[in-house]
C-alpha positions as CSV (number, residue, x, y, z in Angstrom):
1,M,0.0,0.0,0.0
2,E,2.9,2.4,0.8
3,D,4.5,1.7,-2.6
4,Q,1.4,3.1,-4.3
5,Q,1.7,6.4,-2.4
6,F,5.5,6.7,-3.1
7,K,6.4,9.7,-5.3
8,H,9.8,9.7,-7.0
9,I,9.7,13.5,-7.4
10,V,8.2,15.8,-4.8
11,R,7.6,19.5,-5.7
12,I,8.4,21.9,-2.8
13,A,9.2,25.6,-3.1
14,N,9.2,25.5,-6.9
15,A,11.9,22.8,-6.9
16,D,11.8,19.1,-7.7
17,I,13.1,17.0,-4.8
18,D,14.2,13.4,-5.0
19,G,11.7,11.2,-3.3
20,N,14.3,8.5,-2.4
21,R,16.2,10.9,0.0
22,K,15.4,11.6,3.6
23,I,13.3,14.8,3.9
24,V,16.0,16.7,5.7
25,D,18.6,15.9,3.0
26,A,16.2,16.4,0.2
27,L,15.3,19.9,1.4
28,R,19.0,20.9,1.3
29,K,18.9,20.5,-2.5
30,I,16.8,23.7,-2.6
31,K,19.0,26.8,-3.0
32,G,18.9,28.8,0.2
33,I,18.1,25.9,2.5
34,G,21.0,24.4,4.4
35,F,21.4,22.0,7.3
36,A,20.0,24.2,10.1
37,V,17.1,25.5,8.0
38,A,16.1,22.0,6.8
39,N,16.1,20.7,10.4
40,A,14.1,23.8,11.6
41,V,11.5,23.3,8.8
42,C,11.0,19.7,9.6
43,H,10.7,20.5,13.3
44,L,8.2,23.4,12.7
45,A,6.1,21.2,10.3
46,Q,6.2,18.3,12.8
47,V,7.4,16.0,10.1
48,D,9.8,13.1,10.7
49,A,13.1,14.3,9.1
50,M,14.4,10.8,8.6
51,K,11.4,9.6,6.6
52,K,11.9,9.4,2.8
53,A,10.5,12.4,0.9
54,G,8.5,10.2,-1.4
55,Y,6.3,9.0,1.4
56,M,5.3,12.5,2.5
57,L,1.5,13.1,2.5
58,P,0.1,15.9,0.5
59,E,-0.8,17.8,3.7
60,E,2.8,17.5,4.9
61,V,4.1,18.8,1.6
62,K,1.8,21.8,1.8
63,K,2.8,22.4,5.4
64,V,6.6,22.3,4.6
65,D,6.0,24.5,1.5
66,M,4.1,27.1,3.6
67,I,6.8,27.1,6.3
68,I,9.5,27.7,3.7
69,A,7.5,30.5,2.1
70,D,6.8,32.3,5.4
71,A,9.5,31.3,7.8
72,V,9.1,34.3,10.1
73,G,5.3,33.8,10.5
74,S,5.7,30.1,11.2
75,G,8.0,30.7,14.2
76,A,11.5,30.3,12.8
77,P,14.1,32.2,14.8
78,L,15.3,35.4,13.2
79,W,19.0,34.4,13.3
80,L,18.2,31.5,10.9
81,L,17.0,33.7,8.1
82,N,19.2,34.6,5.1
83,R,17.7,38.0,4.4
84,R,17.4,40.0,7.6
85,K,16.4,43.7,7.5
86,N,16.2,43.9,3.7
87,L,17.5,47.2,2.2
88,E,14.4,48.0,0.2
89,D,11.7,47.4,2.9
90,G,13.5,46.5,6.1
91,I,11.5,43.3,6.5
92,D,13.1,40.0,7.8
93,R,12.5,37.1,5.4
94,H,14.1,33.9,4.2
95,M,14.5,33.6,0.4
96,V,14.9,30.4,-1.6
97,G,15.4,29.5,-5.2
98,A,15.2,32.1,-8.0
99,D,14.2,34.8,-5.5
100,L,17.5,34.4,-3.7
101,T,19.5,34.4,-6.9
102,F,17.8,37.6,-8.1
103,A,18.4,39.3,-4.7
104,Q,22.1,38.4,-4.7
105,E,22.5,39.7,-8.2
106,S,20.7,42.9,-7.4
107,D,22.8,43.4,-4.3
108,I,26.0,43.0,-6.4
109,R,24.6,45.4,-9.0
110,F,23.8,47.9,-6.3
111,M,27.4,47.6,-4.8
112,K,28.8,48.2,-8.3
113,Q,26.5,51.2,-8.9
114,I,27.5,53.0,-5.7
115,R,31.2,52.0,-6.3
116,S,31.8,50.4,-2.9
117,Y,35.0,48.5,-2.4
118,K,33.2,45.2,-2.7
119,G,31.4,46.4,-5.8
120,V,34.7,47.5,-7.5
121,R,36.2,44.1,-6.7
122,H,33.2,42.3,-8.2
123,A,33.4,44.5,-11.3
124,I,37.1,43.7,-12.0
125,G,36.7,40.0,-11.1
126,A,39.1,40.1,-8.1
127,P,38.4,38.3,-4.8
128,V,36.0,40.3,-2.7
129,R,36.5,38.9,0.8
130,G,40.2,39.6,1.4
131,Q,41.8,36.5,-0.2
132,R,45.4,36.7,-1.4
133,T,45.9,37.5,-5.1
134,R,49.5,36.8,-5.6
135,S,49.2,33.1,-6.3
136,N,45.4,32.7,-6.7
137,F,42.7,34.3,-8.9
138,R,45.0,34.7,-11.9
139,K,42.3,33.9,-14.4
140,N,41.1,36.4,-16.8
141,K,37.8,35.3,-18.5
142,G,38.7,31.7,-18.8
143,K,42.4,32.1,-19.6
144,V,45.1,31.4,-17.1
145,M,47.5,34.3,-16.9
146,G,50.3,32.9,-14.7
147,V,53.5,34.6,-13.7
148,I,55.4,36.4,-16.4
149,K,59.2,36.6,-15.8
150,K,61.3,39.6,-16.7
151,K,63.3,37.8,-19.5
152,E,60.1,36.6,-21.1
153,V,58.6,40.2,-21.0
154,A,61.8,41.5,-22.6
155,Q,61.7,38.9,-25.3
156,A,58.0,39.6,-26.0
157,A,58.7,43.3,-26.3
158,A,61.6,42.7,-28.7
159,S,59.5,40.4,-30.9
160,K,56.7,43.0,-31.0
161,E,59.2,45.6,-32.2
162,E,60.5,43.3,-34.9
163,K,56.9,42.6,-36.1
164,S,56.0,46.3,-36.1
165,K,59.2,47.2,-38.1
166,G,58.6,44.4,-40.6
167,G,55.0,45.5,-41.1
168,K,56.1,49.1,-41.8
169,E,58.8,48.0,-44.3
170,A,56.3,45.9,-46.2
171,K,54.0,48.9,-46.7
172,K,56.8,51.0,-48.2
C-alpha cells in the first residue's frame, strides 16, 4: 500500500526534490536551505526528518512549503533567516530558489553602482573577501594568466618591435 503512495519526485518551493532521499537531506537541495534551516523546517512542520521524501503526505508537503514560504510567520528564529532587514523594505525574510539568486545579483549590481570597495572588486573580477591575489585568482575570463618573468617580458617586447618594423617596411 505504501508503494502506491510513493512519489519519486516531490515539488516543494518550486523545486523538484528526489523522493528517495530523507526529507532533511532532500530539502537541502533547494537553493537557500542548508542543514540548520532544513532541520528547523522539519521541526516546525512536525514531520519526521528521517522519513523518505517520497512518502510525504500531500498535507505534509503543503505544510513544509508554507513554512519555507513564510519562515518568520511560522515561528523560525530570526538568526536563521538569510535576508534580515532587507535594504528595500526593512523586513526579515528567508529567500529560496530564484528569488535568492535575483536578490544576490541585485545586491552586487547595487554595490557596483555605488562604487563600494566590494562592488569594485566584483566588477574587476578580483576576490571580494580579502583572499590573497599573488598566487590565486590569476584567471582572466577563462584564460590562465600565470606569472610572467622579466626575461620573457623583454623577449615579448623585442619580438613585438620586430613585427612592427617588418609591417612598416612591407607597406613602403
